[in-house]
TIROTOR-916485 format. One record per residue (C-alpha): residue in one letter; chain; x, y, z. Coordinates in pm, whole numbers, plus 50000, padded with zeros to 5 digits. Layout:
# residues N
resn, chain, x, y, z
A, A, X, Y, Z $
...
***
This chain:
# residues 429
resn, chain, x, y, z
M, A, 07133, 14054, 88847 $
S, A, 07465, 14296, 88983 $
I, A, 07388, 14344, 89417 $
E, A, 07604, 14560, 89562 $
V, A, 07688, 14426, 89872 $
K, A, 07866, 14673, 90090 $
V, A, 07961, 14737, 90461 $
P, A, 07688, 14739, 90736 $
P, A, 07614, 15013, 90956 $
L, A, 07865, 15081, 91168 $
P, A, 07820, 15165, 91638 $
E, A, 07765, 15573, 91658 $
S, A, 08137, 15481, 91908 $
V, A, 08321, 15349, 91555 $
S, A, 08413, 15532, 91279 $
E, A, 08568, 15292, 91080 $
A, A, 08675, 14928, 91030 $
T, A, 08954, 14703, 90852 $
V, A, 08872, 14413, 90629 $
V, A, 09008, 14114, 90780 $
S, A, 08954, 13824, 90575 $
W, A, 08723, 13702, 90286 $
H, A, 08597, 13354, 90270 $
K, A, 08510, 13381, 89885 $
Q, A, 08630, 13456, 89648 $
P, A, 08513, 13575, 89261 $
G, A, 08342, 13306, 89144 $
D, A, 08238, 13085, 89431 $
A, A, 07897, 13043, 89455 $
V, A, 07708, 13164, 89813 $
K, A, 07392, 13132, 89950 $
R, A, 07164, 13410, 90090 $
D, A, 07293, 13449, 90465 $
E, A, 07609, 13300, 90431 $
N, A, 07950, 13499, 90577 $
L, A, 08135, 13678, 90342 $
V, A, 08386, 13891, 90450 $
D, A, 08576, 13967, 90821 $
L, A, 08526, 14333, 90919 $
E, A, 08692, 14408, 91228 $
T, A, 08680, 14709, 91476 $
D, A, 08837, 14835, 91743 $
K, A, 08571, 14653, 91984 $
V, A, 08456, 14347, 91750 $
V, A, 08480, 14136, 91405 $
L, A, 08195, 14226, 91204 $
E, A, 08043, 14008, 90984 $
V, A, 07900, 14054, 90589 $
P, A, 07648, 13790, 90461 $
A, A, 07512, 13772, 90155 $
P, A, 07206, 13934, 90062 $
A, A, 07126, 13670, 89819 $
D, A, 07194, 13369, 89667 $
G, A, 07433, 13383, 89355 $
V, A, 07792, 13412, 89274 $
L, A, 08056, 13617, 89396 $
G, A, 08147, 13897, 89129 $
E, A, 08431, 14180, 89196 $
I, A, 08637, 14241, 89552 $
L, A, 08653, 14628, 89559 $
K, A, 08876, 14577, 89883 $
T, A, 09137, 14347, 90054 $
D, A, 09280, 14224, 90302 $
G, A, 09373, 14532, 90538 $
D, A, 09226, 14775, 90357 $
T, A, 09004, 15064, 90560 $
V, A, 08634, 15141, 90571 $
T, A, 08340, 15310, 90648 $
S, A, 08016, 15270, 90689 $
G, A, 07816, 15215, 90330 $
E, A, 08128, 15167, 90125 $
L, A, 08083, 14855, 89842 $
L, A, 08294, 14544, 89939 $
A, A, 08157, 14353, 89582 $
T, A, 07998, 14283, 89356 $
L, A, 07739, 13957, 89377 $
E, A, 07590, 13864, 89075 $
E, A, 07217, 13682, 89207 $
G, A, 07177, 13331, 89076 $
G, A, 07300, 13037, 89045 $
A, A, 07437, 13104, 88627 $
A, A, 07690, 13384, 88662 $
A, A, 07965, 13281, 88513 $
S, A, 08350, 13242, 88728 $
K, A, 08572, 13552, 88702 $
A, A, 08861, 13346, 88933 $
E, A, 09060, 13206, 88645 $
A, A, 09070, 13561, 88514 $
K, A, 09197, 13715, 88842 $
A, A, 09447, 13355, 88917 $
P, A, 09864, 13410, 88882 $
A, A, 10061, 13324, 88605 $
A, A, 10211, 12966, 88705 $
A, A, 10606, 13029, 88814 $
P, A, 10832, 12894, 88551 $
S, A, 11036, 12568, 88552 $
A, A, 11386, 12602, 88742 $
S, A, 11489, 12534, 88360 $
T, A, 11324, 12882, 88254 $
T, A, 11487, 13089, 88534 $
A, A, 11796, 13028, 88579 $
A, A, 11927, 13387, 88558 $
A, A, 11695, 13617, 88706 $
E, A, 11449, 13819, 88520 $
P, A, 11547, 14186, 88435 $
A, A, 11363, 14368, 88613 $
V, A, 11057, 14526, 88414 $
E, A, 10773, 14742, 88352 $
T, A, 10468, 14617, 88617 $
N, A, 10220, 14729, 88845 $
T, A, 10364, 14617, 89214 $
E, A, 10093, 14876, 89389 $
D, A, 09851, 14539, 89548 $
L, A, 10202, 14433, 89711 $
S, A, 10346, 14496, 90029 $
P, A, 10560, 14664, 90059 $
A, A, 10795, 14419, 90189 $
V, A, 10784, 14237, 89888 $
R, A, 10790, 14514, 89703 $
R, A, 11096, 14639, 89789 $
M, A, 11239, 14264, 89776 $
I, A, 11126, 14267, 89379 $
E, A, 11294, 14593, 89321 $
Q, A, 11620, 14504, 89443 $
Y, A, 11659, 14179, 89307 $
Q, A, 11534, 14310, 88989 $
L, A, 11248, 14051, 89034 $
N, A, 10966, 13992, 88727 $
P, A, 10654, 13976, 88991 $
E, A, 10501, 13796, 88706 $
H, A, 10692, 13529, 88709 $
I, A, 10654, 13459, 89123 $
Q, A, 10373, 13161, 89170 $
G, A, 10156, 13380, 89397 $
T, A, 10008, 13169, 89765 $
G, A, 09843, 13486, 89884 $
R, A, 09465, 13551, 89972 $
G, A, 09360, 13589, 89568 $
G, A, 09682, 13514, 89450 $
R, A, 09909, 13801, 89592 $
I, A, 10242, 13731, 89632 $
T, A, 10392, 13692, 89975 $
K, A, 10779, 13756, 90095 $
E, A, 10771, 13423, 90117 $
D, A, 10693, 13321, 89780 $
V, A, 11030, 13585, 89694 $
L, A, 11162, 13343, 89894 $
N, A, 11085, 13090, 89769 $
Y, A, 11115, 13210, 89433 $
L, A, 11465, 13309, 89456 $
E, A, 11611, 12983, 89607 $
S, A, 11441, 12798, 89333 $
V, A, 11608, 13045, 89110 $
Q, A, 11963, 12996, 89297 $
G, A, 11950, 12631, 89253 $
S, A, 11896, 12661, 88891 $
E, A, 12196, 12601, 88645 $
G, A, 12319, 12934, 88606 $
G, A, 12180, 13127, 88852 $
N, A, 12326, 13454, 88927 $
V, A, 12113, 13591, 89206 $
R, A, 12230, 13650, 89539 $
P, A, 12141, 13341, 89791 $
V, A, 11831, 13385, 90065 $
E, A, 12091, 13402, 90361 $
Q, A, 12242, 13649, 90197 $
K, A, 11962, 13925, 90134 $
P, A, 12030, 14256, 90222 $
E, A, 11798, 14337, 90551 $
L, A, 12004, 14036, 90669 $
E, A, 12349, 14091, 90673 $
P, A, 12479, 14311, 90883 $
S, A, 12520, 14644, 90879 $
G, A, 12802, 14760, 90600 $
Q, A, 12796, 14453, 90413 $
Q, A, 12498, 14516, 90166 $
Q, A, 12613, 14498, 89850 $
T, A, 12473, 14661, 89534 $
A, A, 12140, 14561, 89298 $
G, A, 12421, 14541, 89018 $
A, A, 12688, 14360, 89265 $
A, A, 12506, 14067, 89272 $
S, A, 12694, 13745, 89095 $
V, A, 13066, 13937, 89222 $
P, A, 13171, 13724, 89583 $
A, A, 13123, 13973, 89877 $
P, A, 13466, 14016, 89935 $
A, A, 13605, 13936, 90386 $
A, A, 13431, 14115, 90600 $
S, A, 13661, 14200, 90920 $
A, A, 13369, 14131, 91156 $
P, A, 13273, 13779, 91176 $
A, A, 12967, 13658, 91018 $
M, A, 12639, 13607, 91118 $
Q, A, 12574, 13229, 91150 $
G, A, 12221, 13057, 91059 $
E, A, 11973, 13255, 90944 $
R, A, 11835, 13592, 91178 $
P, A, 11456, 13613, 91029 $
E, A, 11227, 13887, 91097 $
R, A, 10845, 13997, 91044 $
R, A, 10690, 14331, 91015 $
V, A, 10291, 14281, 91045 $
P, A, 10017, 14593, 91143 $
M, A, 09879, 14588, 91450 $
T, A, 09538, 14518, 91472 $
R, A, 09254, 14734, 91537 $
L, A, 09199, 14533, 91871 $
R, A, 09509, 14566, 91978 $
Q, A, 09508, 14965, 91814 $
R, A, 09260, 15074, 92042 $
I, A, 09383, 14828, 92398 $
A, A, 09707, 15019, 92356 $
E, A, 09569, 15357, 92325 $
R, A, 09320, 15286, 92595 $
L, A, 09602, 15148, 92835 $
V, A, 09783, 15457, 92692 $
E, A, 09522, 15707, 92839 $
A, A, 09513, 15522, 93176 $
Q, A, 09839, 15611, 93213 $
H, A, 09850, 16001, 93075 $
T, A, 09521, 16046, 93226 $
A, A, 09426, 15832, 93588 $
A, A, 09637, 15907, 93913 $
M, A, 09695, 15566, 93935 $
L, A, 09783, 15335, 94227 $
T, A, 09801, 14924, 94340 $
T, A, 09796, 14815, 94698 $
F, A, 09736, 14423, 94738 $
N, A, 09656, 14155, 95041 $
E, A, 09656, 13812, 95052 $
V, A, 09375, 13584, 95067 $
D, A, 09320, 13223, 95203 $
M, A, 09147, 13018, 94927 $
K, A, 09073, 12682, 95158 $
P, A, 08784, 12805, 95320 $
V, A, 08583, 12910, 94919 $
M, A, 08801, 12546, 94786 $
D, A, 08652, 12331, 95121 $
L, A, 08264, 12466, 94969 $
R, A, 08336, 12456, 94611 $
N, A, 08444, 12063, 94636 $
R, A, 08140, 12055, 94910 $
Y, A, 07878, 12137, 94637 $
K, A, 08034, 12157, 94282 $
D, A, 07871, 11801, 94170 $
R, A, 07556, 11906, 94328 $
F, A, 07566, 12271, 94179 $
A, A, 07621, 12125, 93857 $
K, A, 07311, 11847, 93850 $
S, A, 07097, 12134, 93945 $
H, A, 07207, 12436, 93753 $
D, A, 07372, 12231, 93470 $
V, A, 07723, 12521, 93469 $
K, A, 08045, 12458, 93674 $
L, A, 08121, 12637, 94026 $
G, A, 08387, 12831, 93955 $
F, A, 08599, 13113, 94204 $
M, A, 08475, 13372, 93971 $
S, A, 08155, 13345, 94053 $
F, A, 08225, 13453, 94448 $
F, A, 08498, 13725, 94384 $
V, A, 08190, 13867, 94160 $
K, A, 07972, 13828, 94452 $
A, A, 08235, 14014, 94711 $
A, A, 08347, 14266, 94489 $
I, A, 07996, 14369, 94487 $
E, A, 07931, 14393, 94867 $
A, A, 08306, 14548, 94886 $
L, A, 08123, 14811, 94618 $
K, A, 07833, 14840, 94826 $
R, A, 08026, 14984, 95128 $
F, A, 08314, 15191, 94955 $
P, A, 08140, 15381, 94670 $
A, A, 08372, 15571, 94562 $
V, A, 08545, 15239, 94451 $
N, A, 08246, 15187, 94155 $
A, A, 08227, 15519, 94074 $
S, A, 08366, 15710, 93782 $
I, A, 08540, 16115, 93721 $
D, A, 08347, 16317, 93403 $
G, A, 08496, 16638, 93398 $
N, A, 08517, 16819, 93710 $
D, A, 08227, 16572, 93866 $
I, A, 08219, 16208, 93986 $
I, A, 07945, 16000, 93902 $
Y, A, 07849, 15774, 94200 $
H, A, 07691, 15436, 94004 $
G, A, 07375, 15312, 94150 $
Y, A, 07432, 14919, 93972 $
Y, A, 07665, 14767, 93963 $
D, A, 07807, 14625, 93583 $
I, A, 08110, 14379, 93646 $
G, A, 08385, 14343, 93372 $
I, A, 08510, 14000, 93346 $
A, A, 08891, 14062, 93188 $
V, A, 08901, 13719, 92867 $
S, A, 09197, 13643, 92653 $
T, A, 09157, 13591, 92279 $
P, A, 09323, 13490, 92047 $
R, A, 09244, 13942, 91890 $
G, A, 09348, 14038, 92231 $
L, A, 09224, 14138, 92602 $
V, A, 08808, 14203, 92578 $
V, A, 08670, 14306, 92873 $
P, A, 08305, 14146, 92851 $
I, A, 08081, 14363, 93103 $
V, A, 07827, 14166, 93359 $
R, A, 07515, 14365, 93396 $
D, A, 07339, 14457, 93689 $
A, A, 07510, 14137, 93869 $
D, A, 07418, 14236, 94236 $
Q, A, 07088, 14091, 94117 $
M, A, 07247, 13760, 93983 $
S, A, 07291, 13432, 94156 $
F, A, 07655, 13193, 94168 $
A, A, 07490, 12983, 93873 $
D, A, 07380, 13301, 93722 $
I, A, 07682, 13423, 93721 $
E, A, 07877, 13184, 93634 $
K, A, 07626, 13063, 93273 $
S, A, 07707, 13474, 93225 $
I, A, 08027, 13451, 93248 $
E, A, 08094, 13136, 93072 $
D, A, 07929, 13257, 92804 $
L, A, 08098, 13556, 92787 $
G, A, 08431, 13337, 92737 $
K, A, 08335, 13113, 92435 $
R, A, 08174, 13400, 92311 $
G, A, 08483, 13654, 92287 $
Q, A, 08724, 13310, 92197 $
A, A, 08505, 13265, 91856 $
G, A, 08467, 13651, 91822 $
K, A, 08053, 13666, 91884 $
L, A, 08038, 13973, 92114 $
G, A, 07831, 14262, 92039 $
I, A, 07983, 14592, 92095 $
D, A, 07678, 14679, 92334 $
E, A, 07822, 14374, 92524 $
L, A, 08213, 14575, 92537 $
T, A, 08122, 14896, 92691 $
G, A, 08019, 14981, 92970 $
G, A, 08095, 14889, 93282 $
T, A, 08166, 15004, 93712 $
F, A, 08457, 14795, 93775 $
S, A, 08639, 14468, 93619 $
I, A, 08796, 14121, 93719 $
T, A, 09123, 14060, 93568 $
N, A, 09255, 13653, 93651 $
G, A, 09679, 13635, 93502 $
G, A, 09634, 13362, 93779 $
I, A, 09478, 13098, 93476 $
F, A, 09826, 13212, 93305 $
G, A, 10069, 13142, 93614 $
S, A, 10078, 13494, 93729 $
L, A, 10152, 13482, 94127 $
M, A, 10173, 13875, 94168 $
S, A, 10074, 14160, 93891 $
T, A, 09953, 14547, 93909 $
P, A, 09703, 14590, 93651 $
I, A, 09565, 14891, 93450 $
L, A, 09259, 15073, 93497 $
N, A, 09022, 15035, 93223 $
P, A, 08868, 15373, 93183 $
P, A, 08667, 15508, 93225 $
Q, A, 08641, 15288, 93574 $
S, A, 08840, 15346, 93858 $
A, A, 08934, 15069, 93974 $
I, A, 09040, 14678, 93911 $
L, A, 09115, 14396, 94076 $
G, A, 09356, 14178, 93981 $
M, A, 09344, 13748, 94092 $
H, A, 09619, 13571, 94072 $
A, A, 09744, 13197, 94088 $
I, A, 09676, 12980, 94415 $
K, A, 10028, 12819, 94540 $
E, A, 10068, 12643, 94902 $
R, A, 10273, 12859, 95151 $
P, A, 10329, 12789, 95504 $
M, A, 10159, 13012, 95745 $
V, A, 10038, 13111, 96081 $
V, A, 09699, 13023, 96176 $
D, A, 09588, 13041, 96582 $
G, A, 09977, 12969, 96657 $
E, A, 10049, 12744, 96476 $
I, A, 10249, 12737, 96060 $
Q, A, 09995, 12492, 95870 $
I, A, 10027, 12469, 95474 $
R, A, 09721, 12698, 95322 $
P, A, 09682, 12792, 94964 $
M, A, 09674, 13091, 94932 $
M, A, 09602, 13432, 94644 $
Y, A, 09766, 13778, 94598 $
L, A, 09516, 14034, 94578 $
A, A, 09580, 14334, 94387 $
L, A, 09332, 14650, 94360 $
T, A, 09471, 14897, 94111 $
Y, A, 09248, 15237, 94162 $
D, A, 09249, 15598, 94088 $
H, A, 09312, 15802, 94366 $
R, A, 09167, 16149, 94193 $
I, A, 08952, 16020, 94378 $
I, A, 08922, 15699, 94582 $
D, A, 09174, 15767, 94906 $
G, A, 09396, 15483, 94973 $
R, A, 09188, 15395, 95332 $
E, A, 08916, 15316, 95133 $
A, A, 09123, 15124, 94828 $
V, A, 09251, 14927, 95169 $
S, A, 08952, 14886, 95341 $
F, A, 08860, 14753, 95035 $
L, A, 09109, 14532, 94930 $
V, A, 09046, 14360, 95282 $
T, A, 08636, 14354, 95240 $
I, A, 08695, 14161, 94967 $
K, A, 08966, 13918, 95181 $
D, A, 08729, 13825, 95475 $
M, A, 08435, 13737, 95214 $
L, A, 08597, 13548, 95057 $
E, A, 08771, 13385, 95367 $
D, A, 08436, 13333, 95551 $
P, A, 08249, 13262, 95224 $
A, A, 07903, 13250, 95475 $
R, A, 07905, 13648, 95471 $
L, A, 07849, 13618, 95099 $
L, A, 07510, 13459, 95157 $
L, A, 07365, 13653, 95508 $
E, A, 07543, 13977, 95362 $
V, A, 07746, 14056, 95650 $
***
């Protein structure tokens, strides 16, 4: 019996998704709940599991296709005896060099499944796509496959196509030849020839990257962003951490990092300056009576900001465990949409990449974001004496529409004071 594999219901805030990659091909045996394909939304990657044991039949949506809720992705032949369809879809083998001495004349071939770049090269060099071995998913022809085919033809005896290094898209302006003159040497040019290859690669933006771009531009256009800076002496926190990190790890089964100190310090500052924890909705200001802290996480797909809910009710260990869990699942693409939405304040740590100072951008509709940076030893004046201290620059970007400069500066000073005297975090003073 044939079973339909459809796009699962998408969250209310997500209208469509993109097919990222199929983990199975037509004819492959699959087990119930085994992941068949990944779908990327503008927030998370969704897995589509097999509805039953069987053999994957026809794939109707390939990599890069846009899909919506309930749309048919593929068919599944229930049971293990279904005939394999992979052979029927296997691409024709590439001919040997001896039989491809010259470029094939153009033929009437359906090239709708080819990417624009591949289609353009095939038309330009008058190639027959049936003679090109495809190495892409499902046997699709990639740009590299075309280049390899051209190299093999050019290297064979009697080859008369343009060498790969002379392909038009890599030639300087004004040096291109027509397709019909591929075998005629180009005349000497007055301009010096380009040395070596000058490759370019065009790839579509992922949905997550598109969403990141939209939100960053939205923040620039809708908020009156301003950034204030300060610096904090990290020696007290580092001394406390070094003193108790081993005991902390044994007691709570998690490492004691710096982020829990910053989250705790930020919460105390947010309590004192409610406008920093607020957001704008039309002509209204919404003051949040809870503290959901977003922690920026860099992943292979891009930057995501999972939320630590009710962080004010958590201990240092709870915060560290939550951040560690969100970070691991963010790297694996396992975060749910509910874990990436909401949030009243965000913290981003560019210091892990070596950033000394930056101006973070707001995460709408939040009104402020704290930027951490690299810890560097610098000479500082302490009690009238010059000492070498581990210092970190802090940056607070805020929406000047609802947060005044006095509040922003005082907020950052509060964080500085808390970190330079960590006991205040426990005493809440």
